[in-house]
Structures are given as structure tokens and as C-alpha cells.
C-alpha positions, 0 to 999 in steps of 0.5 A, spaced: 908 177 763 900 177 764 900 170 768 905 173 773 901 179 774 895 174 775 899 170 780 901 177 784 894 178 786 895 173 791 901 176 793 898 177 800 901 170 801 908 170 803 911 164 799 907 167 793 910 174 794 917 171 794 915 167 788 913 173 784 919 177 786 924 171 783 919 171 777 920 178 775 927 178 776 928 172 771 929 167 776 924 161 774 925 156 780 926 148 779 924 146 786 920 149 791 920 146 798 917 147 805 922 145 810 918 143 817 924 141 821 929 144 823 928 150 821 921 153 818 921 155 811 920 155 804 927 153 800 927 156 792 932 152 788 934 155 781 938 151 776 944 156 775 943 160 782 944 159 789 938 157 793 934 162 797 930 160 804 924 164 806 922 163 813 915 161 813 912 160 820 904 159 818 903 152 815 897 155 812 901 160 808 904 154 804 898 150 803 895 156 800 901 157 796 901 150 793 893 151 791 895 158 788 901 155 784 897 149 781 893 154 778 898 156 773 901 151 768 907 156 767 909 153 773 908 146 772 916 144 771 917 147 778 917 141 783 913 143 789 916 138 795 914 138 803 919 135 808 916 133 815 
């Protein structure tokens, strides 16, 4: 899909790279959560599949990913959440 190709242009960001991989494999996340404690990471949750946690050590990658995701209306149904 063209919009996934456009999203992939920002795959320098680890969170976006992981998101693109899931989308290309037919896995639309229902929730993406940044977990700051106890383990730093981003959890991708899916309706009918097990969740996946991506270790992320840079807060900036999460912040940038949220900004990038907001540009894509195709991801409006995906909830974005951050725990502190």
C-alpha cells in the first residue's frame, strides 16, 4: 500500500520500522504503548495476536514516532499510550 511505503520513509526510527514490519505482515496494532518503567520499550498490541515488545532506549524515538504516526489517518484507530 502506498501509505505504508510513505510511512517506511521514516523507518530510520526504530518504532516506525517495527510498525511497518507489522503492517506489511497484515498485523494492524490496536494499541501502541511506550513503557518507561520498569523496562524501557514499546509494546504493540493486536486484536487476535500476542503482543510484541520492542526495546527502545531513546525517549526521542518514541516522541518522534508519535509525531510520525499522527500524520497517517490510516492509523487513527490505533491508540497511542505512554506510561510513566
